N, C-alpha and C positions, 0 to 999 in steps of 0.2 A: 265120719268123714270122706266117704268114697265119693262121694260126689266130683272132685276132680276128677276121675277117671275118663269125666263125661268131656273134658277139653284136650281139644283135639292139636293136634304137634304142631298148630298154628300157631297159639297161643305160645304155646308153652316160647316158642323163635322168636315169637314178638313180645315177649317179661318178661322171657328170664333166658337172660346174658348168656354162651353160652360160656364164659368166663367168670360168672359171677358163681356167689355160694351156694346154688338153688339147685338142685336134681328132681330126679323120681326116684320114690322107692317106693313098690308093691304100688305103683302104680299115683302116688301122693308126691303132693310138692312139698318139698324138704327144705329146709337152714341147714344147709349140712352142716352152721361153727352157733358156736352159743348166738341165744337169738339176740344179747347184749351187745355182746360185740359189735357189729356196723352198725348199729344204732349211737356209739357214742364214739367207732371213731371215724375218725375225719378223712376222704376222700384219699387214695395218693395223687401222687404228682406222676403226669404220664406223659413222656416222652412226645414231640412234634410228629415226631417220623412212623409213632407206634397207629395201626392200625386198629382203632378202639373200635366196641360195639356200641353203635349212637343208638338211640329208639325212637325216641320225638324231636319236634321241633316248635320254635317255637320264635313269634317277631316281636320286640320292644321297642316299639317308635320303627326305629331303620335297623335296630341292630338287632342279628338274629343267635337265641338260644339253643343249643342240641345237649340233651339232655340223654343218658344210656351209666352202662355199667359200672357198679360200684362208686354211685353217685358223682363217678363225667360231670359235667357239668362245662362246654363250651360256647367263647365267644366271639364274634366276627362282627364288625363294623365298617368293614367294606365286602355289605354285599353276598362274603362264604368265600371270600380268599383268602383271607389267613386268622385262623384260633387259635384262643390264645386261654388254659385252663381258670375259669374260676375255686376258691376256696371254699369247701363244702365244710360240715359239721358230722355229716354220712357215712357209710360207705357200704351203702345199700342203693341195690338197682333203682334208677328212676323209670318210670313208662311213660312220665304224662307231661308238660310245661304246656304255661296258659297265660299268658299277662295281658294285659287290661289299659296299659299304657305302656311310654316307659320305661319306668319306673317302678310298676309294681305288677310284679306275679306271684307266680307258684307251681313249683314242682310236687308231683306223690309218687310211689314206689309202694317196691315189698317194705313184708314191714312196719304195714299201716304206712308207714310215713308221708307228711304229708311240711315241705320247705317252702318260705316265704321271704319273697327278697323287696329292700324297697328302694336300691339302688341297678334295677335296671340289670343286677343278675351278678355284679361284684361280690354281695358277701348276702351267706341265705340263714336263715335260722328255723328252728323246729317247730312244729304248730302242735306236730301232732303225732302218735306214730300208735303202732294195733293194738298196745294194749292197752291204753286210755281209748279207743279207738272203740275195743269190741265191751268196755266196760260200759262206755255210755250209750251204748245201743242194750247192755242186760236190763240199765236202770230200766232205761226206755221202755223196755219191751216189761218186766213189772213195774213200772207204774201206770202203763194204757191199758193190763190184761183189767183190772177190776172192772173199765167199763166198756169192753169189748163186746161189738155184738155176734162175735163167733167164740166162745170161747175154747175148744176145742185148738182153734185156728191160732191165737190166742197166749196157749201155754208149747204149742208149739215155737213158736217164734219164740217165748222165755228157750225155752228145753236149747235151740240154737244157738243160743245169745253165750247160754252160760259157753255151748261146746267152743266158741267161739274165747270165751276170757282161759276157759285151762289151756284152750288149743299158745296159745298167747300173743305175741305179736308176728304172726307166718302171713294174716293175709293182703297179697295188693289191691292197692285202689289201682286204677285200670284208667278212667278218664274222669274232667271235670271241665268243669265251666262256670267260669266268674263273669258275671256283668256287668260288674265295678270294683273300684278298692275297697266294699265291703261285701258286698254279699256274690254265695259261691258253691254250688253243687258239689259232691265226688264222689267216687261211685265204683266199685268192688268188686272181686270172689265174695261167691254166695250174695250176689244182692243187697252189701254191706254199702247203704248211705247215708252220709251223715255231711247236712249244713249250717253254714256262718252266718251270720246278719250284719258282722263285726272287722269282718276281713281277715279272720280266723281267731284271734283273742278266743275264742271260746265257739265249741261245735255242739251242733244235737240232732241225734237219730234221726231220719226219716222212711228205716226201711215200713214201716206202719202204711205210712202216704203213698204207698209203691205197689202197685195191681201183678203182683210176684211171691206167687205164694209157696212157687218153688224152688225158689232162692235163687232163679236162673245168675249165672255169675254175668256183669254189666261193662260192655265193655267199648258204650261210646254214647255220648248226649250230644243235641245239638237242639238250637235255638232259634225261632223266628217271632222275635218281638215277644206277646206274650201262652208262643206256645213252642214247648218241651216236648223234643222225644230221646226216647234211649232204642240202646239197638244192642244186645248179648245173646250169650249163648242160645242152640237151640231153636234158631228164627225166632227169636222173643222179641216184636220193640211193642216201645209202650209211649204215652203223649200226654201231656198235658197243658189244659187249658188254660189252665187260672194260675200262672205263668211260674212256673213249677213246684207247689201245694199240697198239688197232685198227681200221682201219676194212674193212667186205665188202661192198660193193657189192648193192643190193635190186631187182628187180624191178621196175622203173617203170609206170608206169599210163598213160605219157604222154610222147612223143616232145621237147616242146616244152620250155623252161627254164623253171627255174622259181627262185621270187624272195624266198618267202617261209617260211619254216619255223616251224612254233610248236607247241608245245607245253599241251593243257591242261589245269585244274586236275586230272582224272580218270583224264590217261594218255594219250585220246587224240592225234596227230598229226595237225596239219595240219599241208600242201602244197600252194603257190599258184603260178602264173607267167600263158607267155605268156597269152593271151588269155582273159582270164575262167576258164583250168579250172581245178577246185581238187579234192581228194580229200583225206578222213578215213579214217585205218589205230585201229582198236582192236586189235589185234594187232601192238602193237607194228614199224609195217613188214612185219607177213610178209607183208598184203594191204592194196588203196586199194580207196576203195571212194569214183567220183564226188556231189561234190555237184554240183546243178543249179543253174545261174547264170544272169541274167537280160538278164544282161549281157556282152558279148562283149569283156570293157577289164580288157588283165595286170592281175593284183596287183601290187605293194607294199612292201605289208611287212602286219604282222598286232602284231597286240600279247596278251597274259590279263590280265583287270583283275579284280579284287579278290571280286568276286562270284564266277569260276572260268570267265566266258565269254570266249568268244573274241575278238573284232576285227582283221577286215581289210580294208583298203584297197585300193583301185582307182587306176591311174590316172586318170577319172575324177573323181572327189573323191569315190563314192563307199565307202560306209561297211555292211560286214554283221556284224553279231553270229550267235552257232553256239554251241550249249549243247545242242544233238542232233544228231542225222544232217545238217541242215538248214543252209540261210544265206536270214537274214532280214534285208531293210531294218531299217538302223539311223538310221533320217528319209529327210530331204530329202536326194542327195547337194552335194553342196560346192561344186562349178561351177569347180571349181579343184584340179591335178595334186597328188598327198596320195605323198609320197616316206617317210614315218614317222611314226608315232601311238604315244599312251602317255595310260595316266592319269594322272593327276594327285591329289596325294593326298586332294584332296579332292573326289574323285571325278571329278572332269569330265578333259575324252579335251582333247590335243594334239595337233593335225598341224601338219609340217611339209610345207613346200617349195617352187617355184621365188621363191612370192610371197612367204611368207616362217614366220613359223607362226601360227596363227591357234588360240581356245580357243575348245571348244564346252562349254561353263560346265554344263550338263547337260542331254547329250544325248537326242534322244527311244527310245521304248520301242521295238521292234523294228514294222514291221510289212509287210506281206505288200503287192508291189501286182505 
């Protein structure tokens, strides 16, 4: 399991909160507490004045939802001006959240946890954890081994799944994409990928349907109708042309890791990653053109705004807007790392990071610097 050594510090910054019970030991990401404890312990209540680590943001209708360290979930019904904490049954750090409407949403995170809500984030239930996810992958790998066209690859997959089971619930999910209240895909470390067709009541491993033989960590998902895209470590990019049923790896314009993947309203695909590398594709991933960036700082997230433009954020707190083939500064850098951003219903931008949440009421217009 020395593959985790290939993760850069940025991944750890984005997905392993500073105060969460995760650390580096001999280059490996490990849980320093008993795995059963955070999975069975409810998230602690946090004082409103405390600057907590928030990792991802989503919209549930007009409501804003933020997730972060140790099971923290915050809700805002006034476009980010005030927040309150929701009750969550686990205390593992949550790395991503998504809603398909004002009521139905999911959050994923460490220890392979998947949480679901049916009331706009007021309450959450555990649908999956890393122990069950690893066992699902092992059972699927063994079942598909007999008919595999590449016996060596099939055996390697079974061995990898056996290691996942032996390791326990210590592998994080990092990205999710639900198209409605029933159908969704979640991906994460070591290429782990599961799919549901019944709102998360049951899950199926789809590792064997993704062209990712090296088991690259998968950090981002984007969808354009029947076209789906994945991005991950070491420049990994993949595309599905059959509505997510299978993925084929794409030629990548960069060998460094990609951490954000966003589709623009006109169908253009933007991808950003380490050291400020960003690329755009206007032909559904067949080719990518570089977008010059004046800051060699890694990108962390991107969001599509109501006007169709895309805003990208980097680890220096700089925001960039894209409407054509280039990136432009969106106001001055915020001066603090940004892990996620989203546009609120009133047009303001909400950003999350290691120092909590920040609301930018009326983002400045794009400027050239």
